[in-house]
N, C-alpha and C positions, 0 to 999 in steps of 0.2 A: 160854912165859909173855905173854900178850897187855900190852901197856898200856894201862892204866888211862886215860878223862879224863870231865872232867866239863868241861858249857857253859855256860859264862855268860852269860848272853843269850841267849834266843833267837828275838829278832826279827828281819827277815825277812831277813839277808843270812845269821843264824846256818845256817840251814839248808845251805848249801855245808858247813859243817862237820860238823854231826850226820851228815847221810846221805851224806858222805862215811868216813864215819869206821863205820858202818853198811851200810853197801853197798860199798865199790872195796876197803877198809883193814882188813876185818870179820875176817880169817885174822890179823890183828895188834894191831889195838886195839878194845876195847869202849869202851863209856859204861856209864858207872858212874851219872850222875846230870846233872838240871839245876837250875838256880838262874839266878832272875828276879825282877822285879817284879809281871810279871804270871803269874797259873796256866796262865790262858786255853791264852798261846803256848806255857808248858811242856804242857800237856795234846794238845796242836795235838803238838807236837814228839815228844812220846811213840807218840802214833796214827800220824806218818809212820815213826815207823823201825820198829814194831812192825807194822803191814800192809805197807809197801811190802818189809822187809828180815825178816822174824823176828826181830828183835831184840827183847829183853826190856823191857816197862816197868820203868821206873827211876824211883827216887824225885824227889821234886820237893821241892826248899828255895825256899821266899822272901828274898829277896836279903836282910834282915835274919836269916834261916838262916844266911848265910855262914860263917861259927864251926865251929856243928853240922855244918855239909855237911864240911868237913873233914875 
């Protein structure tokens, strides 16, 4: 069974984490959601993991919906 991760914050440095999970560690890990204040950044992160690593698009949650995401 893969470990599931939620990325909270998808700004500049976040890319190191979500790309590692979607790429290097894709055999044991998966991203299941993004949460951020910026829909634009979450959309960019989704495009990156989808186009570059073939990872499925994941749901996105505005930071005010953090509880709903969990």
